[in-house]
HTML snippet that shows the backbone in 3Dmol.js (N, CA, C, O; Angstrom):
<script src="https://3Dmol.org/build/3Dmol-min.js"></script>
<div id="view" style="width:600px;height:400px;position:relative"></div>
<script>
const pdb = `
ATOM      1  N   MET A   1       0.835  -1.174   0.000  1.00  0.00           N
ATOM      2  CA  MET A   1       0.000   0.000   0.000  1.00  0.00           C
ATOM      3  C   MET A   1       0.884   1.243   0.000  1.00  0.00           C
ATOM      4  O   MET A   1       1.921   1.281   0.661  1.00  0.00           O
ATOM      5  N   ALA A   2       0.463   2.246  -0.741  1.00  0.00           N
ATOM      6  CA  ALA A   2       1.108   3.561  -0.724  1.00  0.00           C
ATOM      7  C   ALA A   2       0.056   4.586  -0.335  1.00  0.00           C
ATOM      8  O   ALA A   2      -1.027   4.620  -0.919  1.00  0.00           O
ATOM      9  N   LEU A   3       0.367   5.414   0.641  1.00  0.00           N
ATOM     10  CA  LEU A   3      -0.562   6.413   1.134  1.00  0.00           C
ATOM     11  C   LEU A   3      -0.149   7.787   0.625  1.00  0.00           C
ATOM     12  O   LEU A   3       0.970   8.230   0.880  1.00  0.00           O
ATOM     13  N   ILE A   4      -1.046   8.466  -0.094  1.00  0.00           N
ATOM     14  CA  ILE A   4      -0.802   9.837  -0.553  1.00  0.00           C
ATOM     15  C   ILE A   4      -1.415  10.752   0.492  1.00  0.00           C
ATOM     16  O   ILE A   4      -2.617  10.692   0.753  1.00  0.00           O
ATOM     17  N   SER A   5      -0.580  11.603   1.092  1.00  0.00           N
ATOM     18  CA  SER A   5      -1.072  12.440   2.183  1.00  0.00           C
ATOM     19  C   SER A   5      -0.301  13.748   2.263  1.00  0.00           C
ATOM     20  O   SER A   5       0.922  13.775   2.124  1.00  0.00           O
ATOM     21  N   ALA A   6      -1.032  14.824   2.488  1.00  0.00           N
ATOM     22  CA  ALA A   6      -0.395  16.112   2.752  1.00  0.00           C
ATOM     23  C   ALA A   6       0.057  16.171   4.205  1.00  0.00           C
ATOM     24  O   ALA A   6       0.874  17.014   4.575  1.00  0.00           O
ATOM     25  N   MET A   7      -0.469  15.285   5.013  1.00  0.00           N
ATOM     26  CA  MET A   7      -0.104  15.222   6.433  1.00  0.00           C
ATOM     27  C   MET A   7       0.825  14.032   6.663  1.00  0.00           C
ATOM     28  O   MET A   7       0.538  13.150   7.472  1.00  0.00           O
ATOM     29  N   TYR A   8       1.942  14.023   5.937  1.00  0.00           N
ATOM     30  CA  TYR A   8       2.822  12.867   5.996  1.00  0.00           C
ATOM     31  C   TYR A   8       3.415  12.597   7.382  1.00  0.00           C
ATOM     32  O   TYR A   8       3.682  11.435   7.686  1.00  0.00           O
ATOM     33  N   PRO A   9       3.639  13.612   8.251  1.00  0.00           N
ATOM     34  CA  PRO A   9       4.118  13.274   9.598  1.00  0.00           C
ATOM     35  C   PRO A   9       3.108  12.418  10.375  1.00  0.00           C
ATOM     36  O   PRO A   9       3.500  11.544  11.148  1.00  0.00           O
ATOM     37  N   VAL A  10       1.822  12.667  10.172  1.00  0.00           N
ATOM     38  CA  VAL A  10       0.795  11.859  10.829  1.00  0.00           C
ATOM     39  C   VAL A  10       0.824  10.443  10.264  1.00  0.00           C
ATOM     40  O   VAL A  10       0.710   9.470  11.010  1.00  0.00           O
ATOM     41  N   ALA A  11       0.977  10.330   8.949  1.00  0.00           N
ATOM     42  CA  ALA A  11       1.057   9.007   8.320  1.00  0.00           C
ATOM     43  C   ALA A  11       2.257   8.227   8.862  1.00  0.00           C
ATOM     44  O   ALA A  11       2.173   7.016   9.064  1.00  0.00           O
ATOM     45  N   GLU A  12       3.370   8.920   9.097  1.00  0.00           N
ATOM     46  CA  GLU A  12       4.547   8.268   9.694  1.00  0.00           C
ATOM     47  C   GLU A  12       4.226   7.775  11.101  1.00  0.00           C
ATOM     48  O   GLU A  12       4.611   6.669  11.479  1.00  0.00           O
ATOM     49  N   GLN A  13       3.525   8.595  11.870  1.00  0.00           N
ATOM     50  CA  GLN A  13       3.215   8.240  13.256  1.00  0.00           C
ATOM     51  C   GLN A  13       2.307   7.020  13.358  1.00  0.00           C
ATOM     52  O   GLN A  13       2.403   6.253  14.316  1.00  0.00           O
ATOM     53  N   VAL A  14       1.426   6.837  12.374  1.00  0.00           N
ATOM     54  CA  VAL A  14       0.528   5.677  12.426  1.00  0.00           C
ATOM     55  C   VAL A  14       1.138   4.443  11.776  1.00  0.00           C
ATOM     56  O   VAL A  14       0.521   3.378  11.760  1.00  0.00           O
ATOM     57  N   GLY A  15       2.353   4.585  11.236  1.00  0.00           N
ATOM     58  CA  GLY A  15       3.075   3.422  10.751  1.00  0.00           C
ATOM     59  C   GLY A  15       2.888   3.062   9.293  1.00  0.00           C
ATOM     60  O   GLY A  15       3.158   1.923   8.909  1.00  0.00           O
ATOM     61  N   ALA A  16       2.439   3.987   8.469  1.00  0.00           N
ATOM     62  CA  ALA A  16       2.327   3.697   7.030  1.00  0.00           C
ATOM     63  C   ALA A  16       3.721   3.406   6.493  1.00  0.00           C
ATOM     64  O   ALA A  16       4.676   4.101   6.842  1.00  0.00           O
ATOM     65  N   SER A  17       3.849   2.401   5.659  1.00  0.00           N
ATOM     66  CA  SER A  17       5.179   2.014   5.184  1.00  0.00           C
ATOM     67  C   SER A  17       5.647   2.824   3.974  1.00  0.00           C
ATOM     68  O   SER A  17       6.837   3.115   3.849  1.00  0.00           O
ATOM     69  N   ARG A  18       4.732   3.186   3.090  1.00  0.00           N
ATOM     70  CA  ARG A  18       5.069   3.979   1.899  1.00  0.00           C
ATOM     71  C   ARG A  18       4.174   5.216   1.871  1.00  0.00           C
ATOM     72  O   ARG A  18       2.955   5.107   1.738  1.00  0.00           O
ATOM     73  N   ILE A  19       4.783   6.380   1.995  1.00  0.00           N
ATOM     74  CA  ILE A  19       4.021   7.625   2.052  1.00  0.00           C
ATOM     75  C   ILE A  19       4.458   8.509   0.895  1.00  0.00           C
ATOM     76  O   ILE A  19       5.652   8.732   0.694  1.00  0.00           O
ATOM     77  N   VAL A  20       3.496   9.009   0.137  1.00  0.00           N
ATOM     78  CA  VAL A  20       3.758   9.946  -0.950  1.00  0.00           C
ATOM     79  C   VAL A  20       3.263  11.306  -0.500  1.00  0.00           C
ATOM     80  O   VAL A  20       2.106  11.454  -0.107  1.00  0.00           O
ATOM     81  N   LYS A  21       4.142  12.307  -0.558  1.00  0.00           N
ATOM     82  CA  LYS A  21       3.751  13.652  -0.129  1.00  0.00           C
ATOM     83  C   LYS A  21       2.706  14.219  -1.076  1.00  0.00           C
ATOM     84  O   LYS A  21       2.918  14.300  -2.286  1.00  0.00           O
ATOM     85  N   GLY A  22       1.574  14.610  -0.504  1.00  0.00           N
ATOM     86  CA  GLY A  22       0.520  15.261  -1.266  1.00  0.00           C
ATOM     87  C   GLY A  22       0.687  16.772  -1.204  1.00  0.00           C
ATOM     88  O   GLY A  22       1.594  17.281  -0.545  1.00  0.00           O
ATOM     89  N   VAL A  23      -0.197  17.484  -1.896  1.00  0.00           N
ATOM     90  CA  VAL A  23      -0.092  18.931  -2.029  1.00  0.00           C
ATOM     91  C   VAL A  23      -0.677  19.651  -0.822  1.00  0.00           C
ATOM     92  O   VAL A  23       0.024  20.423  -0.168  1.00  0.00           O
ATOM     93  N   ALA A  24      -1.938  19.415  -0.519  1.00  0.00           N
ATOM     94  CA  ALA A  24      -2.625  20.111   0.562  1.00  0.00           C
ATOM     95  C   ALA A  24      -3.731  19.219   1.095  1.00  0.00           C
ATOM     96  O   ALA A  24      -4.169  18.294   0.411  1.00  0.00           O
ATOM     97  N   ILE A  25      -4.183  19.487   2.302  1.00  0.00           N
ATOM     98  CA  ILE A  25      -5.200  18.641   2.926  1.00  0.00           C
ATOM     99  C   ILE A  25      -6.462  18.535   2.071  1.00  0.00           C
ATOM    100  O   ILE A  25      -6.934  17.417   1.864  1.00  0.00           O
ATOM    101  N   PRO A  26      -7.039  19.626   1.562  1.00  0.00           N
ATOM    102  CA  PRO A  26      -8.260  19.458   0.766  1.00  0.00           C
ATOM    103  C   PRO A  26      -8.008  18.906  -0.643  1.00  0.00           C
ATOM    104  O   PRO A  26      -8.938  18.425  -1.290  1.00  0.00           O
ATOM    105  N   HIS A  27      -6.759  18.971  -1.123  1.00  0.00           N
ATOM    106  CA  HIS A  27      -6.439  18.502  -2.470  1.00  0.00           C
ATOM    107  C   HIS A  27      -5.088  17.788  -2.464  1.00  0.00           C
ATOM    108  O   HIS A  27      -4.110  18.339  -2.969  1.00  0.00           O
ATOM    109  N   PRO A  28      -5.007  16.567  -1.903  1.00  0.00           N
ATOM    110  CA  PRO A  28      -3.711  15.899  -1.824  1.00  0.00           C
ATOM    111  C   PRO A  28      -3.147  15.495  -3.186  1.00  0.00           C
ATOM    112  O   PRO A  28      -1.933  15.355  -3.339  1.00  0.00           O
ATOM    113  N   CYS A  29      -4.015  15.310  -4.163  1.00  0.00           N
ATOM    114  CA  CYS A  29      -3.552  14.839  -5.479  1.00  0.00           C
ATOM    115  C   CYS A  29      -3.664  15.896  -6.571  1.00  0.00           C
ATOM    116  O   CYS A  29      -3.918  15.557  -7.728  1.00  0.00           O
ATOM    117  N   GLY A  30      -3.483  17.148  -6.234  1.00  0.00           N
ATOM    118  CA  GLY A  30      -3.548  18.185  -7.247  1.00  0.00           C
ATOM    119  C   GLY A  30      -3.641  19.555  -6.615  1.00  0.00           C
ATOM    120  O   GLY A  30      -3.695  19.697  -5.393  1.00  0.00           O
ATOM    121  N   ASP A  31      -3.659  20.566  -7.479  1.00  0.00           N
ATOM    122  CA  ASP A  31      -3.752  21.954  -7.020  1.00  0.00           C
ATOM    123  C   ASP A  31      -4.681  22.707  -7.958  1.00  0.00           C
ATOM    124  O   ASP A  31      -4.252  23.148  -9.025  1.00  0.00           O
ATOM    125  N   PRO A  32      -5.957  22.863  -7.578  1.00  0.00           N
ATOM    126  CA  PRO A  32      -6.920  23.507  -8.472  1.00  0.00           C
ATOM    127  C   PRO A  32      -6.613  24.978  -8.754  1.00  0.00           C
ATOM    128  O   PRO A  32      -7.218  25.564  -9.651  1.00  0.00           O
ATOM    129  N   SER A  33      -5.692  25.582  -8.013  1.00  0.00           N
ATOM    130  CA  SER A  33      -5.333  26.974  -8.289  1.00  0.00           C
ATOM    131  C   SER A  33      -4.369  27.092  -9.470  1.00  0.00           C
ATOM    132  O   SER A  33      -4.144  28.192  -9.975  1.00  0.00           O
ATOM    133  N   LEU A  34      -3.806  25.984  -9.910  1.00  0.00           N
ATOM    134  CA  LEU A  34      -2.906  25.980 -11.073  1.00  0.00           C
ATOM    135  C   LEU A  34      -3.708  25.952 -12.368  1.00  0.00           C
ATOM    136  O   LEU A  34      -4.861  25.522 -12.373  1.00  0.00           O
ATOM    137  N   PRO A  35      -3.108  26.406 -13.465  1.00  0.00           N
ATOM    138  CA  PRO A  35      -3.754  26.209 -14.770  1.00  0.00           C
ATOM    139  C   PRO A  35      -3.976  24.711 -14.996  1.00  0.00           C
ATOM    140  O   PRO A  35      -3.223  23.883 -14.482  1.00  0.00           O
ATOM    141  N   ALA A  36      -4.995  24.374 -15.753  1.00  0.00           N
ATOM    142  CA  ALA A  36      -5.389  22.969 -15.948  1.00  0.00           C
ATOM    143  C   ALA A  36      -4.231  22.083 -16.393  1.00  0.00           C
ATOM    144  O   ALA A  36      -4.090  20.966 -15.896  1.00  0.00           O
ATOM    145  N   GLU A  37      -3.417  22.551 -17.301  1.00  0.00           N
ATOM    146  CA  GLU A  37      -2.312  21.729 -17.809  1.00  0.00           C
ATOM    147  C   GLU A  37      -1.281  21.435 -16.710  1.00  0.00           C
ATOM    148  O   GLU A  37      -0.788  20.312 -16.607  1.00  0.00           O
ATOM    149  N   LEU A  38      -0.960  22.435 -15.899  1.00  0.00           N
ATOM    150  CA  LEU A  38       0.005  22.227 -14.814  1.00  0.00           C
ATOM    151  C   LEU A  38      -0.573  21.350 -13.710  1.00  0.00           C
ATOM    152  O   LEU A  38       0.139  20.533 -13.126  1.00  0.00           O
ATOM    153  N   ASP A  39      -1.857  21.516 -13.425  1.00  0.00           N
ATOM    154  CA  ASP A  39      -2.507  20.671 -12.431  1.00  0.00           C
ATOM    155  C   ASP A  39      -2.489  19.215 -12.891  1.00  0.00           C
ATOM    156  O   ASP A  39      -2.214  18.318 -12.095  1.00  0.00           O
ATOM    157  N   ALA A  40      -2.777  18.977 -14.153  1.00  0.00           N
ATOM    158  CA  ALA A  40      -2.749  17.615 -14.695  1.00  0.00           C
ATOM    159  C   ALA A  40      -1.338  17.024 -14.603  1.00  0.00           C
ATOM    160  O   ALA A  40      -1.175  15.849 -14.273  1.00  0.00           O
ATOM    161  N   GLN A  41      -0.334  17.832 -14.891  1.00  0.00           N
ATOM    162  CA  GLN A  41       1.056  17.368 -14.799  1.00  0.00           C
ATOM    163  C   GLN A  41       1.395  17.006 -13.350  1.00  0.00           C
ATOM    164  O   GLN A  41       2.039  15.988 -13.095  1.00  0.00           O
ATOM    165  N   LEU A  42       0.964  17.835 -12.413  1.00  0.00           N
ATOM    166  CA  LEU A  42       1.196  17.570 -10.998  1.00  0.00           C
ATOM    167  C   LEU A  42       0.504  16.275 -10.565  1.00  0.00           C
ATOM    168  O   LEU A  42       1.106  15.445  -9.883  1.00  0.00           O
ATOM    169  N   ARG A  43      -0.759  16.105 -10.960  1.00  0.00           N
ATOM    170  CA  ARG A  43      -1.498  14.894 -10.595  1.00  0.00           C
ATOM    171  C   ARG A  43      -0.833  13.649 -11.163  1.00  0.00           C
ATOM    172  O   ARG A  43      -0.726  12.630 -10.480  1.00  0.00           O
ATOM    173  N   ARG A  44      -0.383  13.733 -12.425  1.00  0.00           N
ATOM    174  CA  ARG A  44       0.312  12.583 -13.024  1.00  0.00           C
ATOM    175  C   ARG A  44       1.581  12.250 -12.253  1.00  0.00           C
ATOM    176  O   ARG A  44       1.869  11.074 -12.027  1.00  0.00           O
ATOM    177  N   GLU A  45       2.340  13.253 -11.848  1.00  0.00           N
ATOM    178  CA  GLU A  45       3.585  13.022 -11.120  1.00  0.00           C
ATOM    179  C   GLU A  45       3.309  12.401  -9.747  1.00  0.00           C
ATOM    180  O   GLU A  45       4.047  11.518  -9.310  1.00  0.00           O
ATOM    181  N   ILE A  46       2.266  12.851  -9.074  1.00  0.00           N
ATOM    182  CA  ILE A  46       1.932  12.272  -7.765  1.00  0.00           C
ATOM    183  C   ILE A  46       1.552  10.806  -7.918  1.00  0.00           C
ATOM    184  O   ILE A  46       2.019   9.962  -7.153  1.00  0.00           O
ATOM    185  N   VAL A  47       0.714  10.497  -8.892  1.00  0.00           N
ATOM    186  CA  VAL A  47       0.311   9.104  -9.117  1.00  0.00           C
ATOM    187  C   VAL A  47       1.504   8.258  -9.566  1.00  0.00           C
ATOM    188  O   VAL A  47       1.650   7.115  -9.132  1.00  0.00           O
ATOM    189  N   SER A  48       2.347   8.806 -10.423  1.00  0.00           N
ATOM    190  CA  SER A  48       3.554   8.093 -10.860  1.00  0.00           C
ATOM    191  C   SER A  48       4.469   7.793  -9.673  1.00  0.00           C
ATOM    192  O   SER A  48       5.035   6.704  -9.574  1.00  0.00           O
ATOM    193  N   THR A  49       4.606   8.757  -8.786  1.00  0.00           N
ATOM    194  CA  THR A  49       5.424   8.557  -7.590  1.00  0.00           C
ATOM    195  C   THR A  49       4.819   7.474  -6.705  1.00  0.00           C
ATOM    196  O   THR A  49       5.548   6.663  -6.134  1.00  0.00           O
ATOM    197  N   ALA A  50       3.500   7.452  -6.586  1.00  0.00           N
ATOM    198  CA  ALA A  50       2.836   6.420  -5.791  1.00  0.00           C
ATOM    199  C   ALA A  50       3.054   5.031  -6.395  1.00  0.00           C
ATOM    200  O   ALA A  50       3.266   4.063  -5.664  1.00  0.00           O
ATOM    201  N   LEU A  51       3.004   4.933  -7.714  1.00  0.00           N
ATOM    202  CA  LEU A  51       3.259   3.638  -8.364  1.00  0.00           C
ATOM    203  C   LEU A  51       4.693   3.190  -8.145  1.00  0.00           C
ATOM    204  O   LEU A  51       4.942   2.005  -7.920  1.00  0.00           O
ATOM    205  N   LYS A  52       5.646   4.122  -8.208  1.00  0.00           N
ATOM    206  CA  LYS A  52       7.047   3.793  -7.924  1.00  0.00           C
ATOM    207  C   LYS A  52       7.207   3.358  -6.468  1.00  0.00           C
ATOM    208  O   LYS A  52       7.995   2.462  -6.167  1.00  0.00           O
ATOM    209  N   ALA A  53       6.461   3.992  -5.572  1.00  0.00           N
ATOM    210  CA  ALA A  53       6.514   3.611  -4.160  1.00  0.00           C
ATOM    211  C   ALA A  53       6.033   2.178  -3.969  1.00  0.00           C
ATOM    212  O   ALA A  53       6.592   1.436  -3.163  1.00  0.00           O
ATOM    213  N   LEU A  54       4.995   1.788  -4.710  1.00  0.00           N
ATOM    214  CA  LEU A  54       4.489   0.419  -4.615  1.00  0.00           C
ATOM    215  C   LEU A  54       5.514  -0.600  -5.078  1.00  0.00           C
ATOM    216  O   LEU A  54       5.556  -1.720  -4.570  1.00  0.00           O
ATOM    217  N   GLU A  55       6.339  -0.215  -6.043  1.00  0.00           N
ATOM    218  CA  GLU A  55       7.359  -1.123  -6.569  1.00  0.00           C
ATOM    219  C   GLU A  55       8.595  -1.198  -5.673  1.00  0.00           C
ATOM    220  O   GLU A  55       9.351  -2.167  -5.736  1.00  0.00           O
ATOM    221  N   ALA A  56       8.797  -0.187  -4.848  1.00  0.00           N
ATOM    222  CA  ALA A  56      10.009  -0.108  -4.030  1.00  0.00           C
ATOM    223  C   ALA A  56       9.958  -1.083  -2.856  1.00  0.00           C
ATOM    224  O   ALA A  56       8.917  -1.274  -2.227  1.00  0.00           O
ATOM    225  N   LYS A  57      11.093  -1.683  -2.583  1.00  0.00           N
ATOM    226  CA  LYS A  57      11.218  -2.533  -1.399  1.00  0.00           C
ATOM    227  C   LYS A  57      11.569  -1.617  -0.235  1.00  0.00           C
ATOM    228  O   LYS A  57      12.561  -0.889  -0.289  1.00  0.00           O
ATOM    229  N   VAL A  58      10.769  -1.653   0.801  1.00  0.00           N
ATOM    230  CA  VAL A  58      11.024  -0.819   1.973  1.00  0.00           C
ATOM    231  C   VAL A  58      11.018  -1.691   3.224  1.00  0.00           C
ATOM    232  O   VAL A  58      10.251  -2.648   3.331  1.00  0.00           O
ATOM    233  N   ASP A  59      11.884  -1.341   4.159  1.00  0.00           N
ATOM    234  CA  ASP A  59      11.947  -2.055   5.434  1.00  0.00           C
ATOM    235  C   ASP A  59      11.344  -1.235   6.565  1.00  0.00           C
ATOM    236  O   ASP A  59      10.879  -1.784   7.564  1.00  0.00           O
ATOM    237  N   THR A  60      11.357   0.078   6.402  1.00  0.00           N
ATOM    238  CA  THR A  60      10.795   0.977   7.400  1.00  0.00           C
ATOM    239  C   THR A  60       9.932   2.007   6.672  1.00  0.00           C
ATOM    240  O   THR A  60       9.814   1.972   5.447  1.00  0.00           O
ATOM    241  N   THR A  61       9.342   2.905   7.417  1.00  0.00           N
ATOM    242  CA  THR A  61       8.552   3.968   6.817  1.00  0.00           C
ATOM    243  C   THR A  61       9.419   4.766   5.854  1.00  0.00           C
ATOM    244  O   THR A  61      10.506   5.218   6.213  1.00  0.00           O
ATOM    245  N   THR A  62       8.935   4.935   4.636  1.00  0.00           N
ATOM    246  CA  THR A  62       9.674   5.660   3.607  1.00  0.00           C
ATOM    247  C   THR A  62       8.757   6.716   3.002  1.00  0.00           C
ATOM    248  O   THR A  62       7.617   6.427   2.641  1.00  0.00           O
ATOM    249  N   VAL A  63       9.268   7.949   2.894  1.00  0.00           N
ATOM    250  CA  VAL A  63       8.503   9.054   2.312  1.00  0.00           C
ATOM    251  C   VAL A  63       9.015   9.303   0.912  1.00  0.00           C
ATOM    252  O   VAL A  63      10.216   9.484   0.708  1.00  0.00           O
ATOM    253  N   PHE A  64       8.110   9.313  -0.060  1.00  0.00           N
ATOM    254  CA  PHE A  64       8.442   9.580  -1.460  1.00  0.00           C
ATOM    255  C   PHE A  64       7.910  10.959  -1.809  1.00  0.00           C
ATOM    256  O   PHE A  64       6.780  11.303  -1.462  1.00  0.00           O
ATOM    257  N   THR A  65       8.729  11.752  -2.500  1.00  0.00           N
ATOM    258  CA  THR A  65       8.351  13.122  -2.839  1.00  0.00           C
ATOM    259  C   THR A  65       8.252  13.274  -4.355  1.00  0.00           C
ATOM    260  O   THR A  65       9.226  13.016  -5.061  1.00  0.00           O
ATOM    261  N   PRO A  66       7.086  13.690  -4.869  1.00  0.00           N
ATOM    262  CA  PRO A  66       6.964  13.952  -6.296  1.00  0.00           C
ATOM    263  C   PRO A  66       7.948  15.049  -6.717  1.00  0.00           C
ATOM    264  O   PRO A  66       8.306  15.906  -5.910  1.00  0.00           O
ATOM    265  N   LYS A  67       8.385  15.020  -7.981  1.00  0.00           N
ATOM    266  CA  LYS A  67       9.419  15.928  -8.457  1.00  0.00           C
ATOM    267  C   LYS A  67       8.898  17.253  -9.005  1.00  0.00           C
ATOM    268  O   LYS A  67       9.700  18.064  -9.467  1.00  0.00           O
ATOM    269  N   VAL A  68       7.599  17.506  -8.976  1.00  0.00           N
ATOM    270  CA  VAL A  68       7.035  18.761  -9.487  1.00  0.00           C
ATOM    271  C   VAL A  68       6.127  19.371  -8.440  1.00  0.00           C
ATOM    272  O   VAL A  68       5.766  18.721  -7.459  1.00  0.00           O
ATOM    273  N   GLY A  69       5.761  20.624  -8.656  1.00  0.00           N
ATOM    274  CA  GLY A  69       4.806  21.285  -7.782  1.00  0.00           C
ATOM    275  C   GLY A  69       5.432  21.832  -6.520  1.00  0.00           C
ATOM    276  O   GLY A  69       6.642  22.046  -6.451  1.00  0.00           O
ATOM    277  N   ALA A  70       4.601  22.054  -5.530  1.00  0.00           N
ATOM    278  CA  ALA A  70       5.020  22.675  -4.280  1.00  0.00           C
ATOM    279  C   ALA A  70       5.995  21.804  -3.511  1.00  0.00           C
ATOM    280  O   ALA A  70       6.729  22.307  -2.661  1.00  0.00           O
ATOM    281  N   ASN A  71       6.018  20.492  -3.794  1.00  0.00           N
ATOM    282  CA  ASN A  71       6.879  19.577  -3.056  1.00  0.00           C
ATOM    283  C   ASN A  71       8.239  19.373  -3.704  1.00  0.00           C
ATOM    284  O   ASN A  71       9.070  18.636  -3.172  1.00  0.00           O
ATOM    285  N   ALA A  72       8.482  20.012  -4.845  1.00  0.00           N
ATOM    286  CA  ALA A  72       9.737  19.764  -5.565  1.00  0.00           C
ATOM    287  C   ALA A  72      10.913  20.343  -4.833  1.00  0.00           C
ATOM    288  O   ALA A  72      12.047  20.226  -5.298  1.00  0.00           O
TER     289      ALA A  72
END
`;
const viewer = $3Dmol.createViewer("view");
viewer.addModel(pdb, "pdb");
viewer.setStyle({}, {cartoon: {color: "spectrum"}});
viewer.zoomTo();
viewer.render();
</script>
């Protein structure tokens, strides 16, 4: 399982093994304030990062950060 969350410290505290940093609490998988094309690019990168997290072998809690947007 990979958890996409803007509150990644909380996800760490509850023991999630794969955490993907989200954008914001009301919109973890995008940013509606961005132009549509940039928002779509951000959403694709977050989902791509989550898929990579699922493929990764982890032994402890691991935080994955998308390479675009506010988290870059």
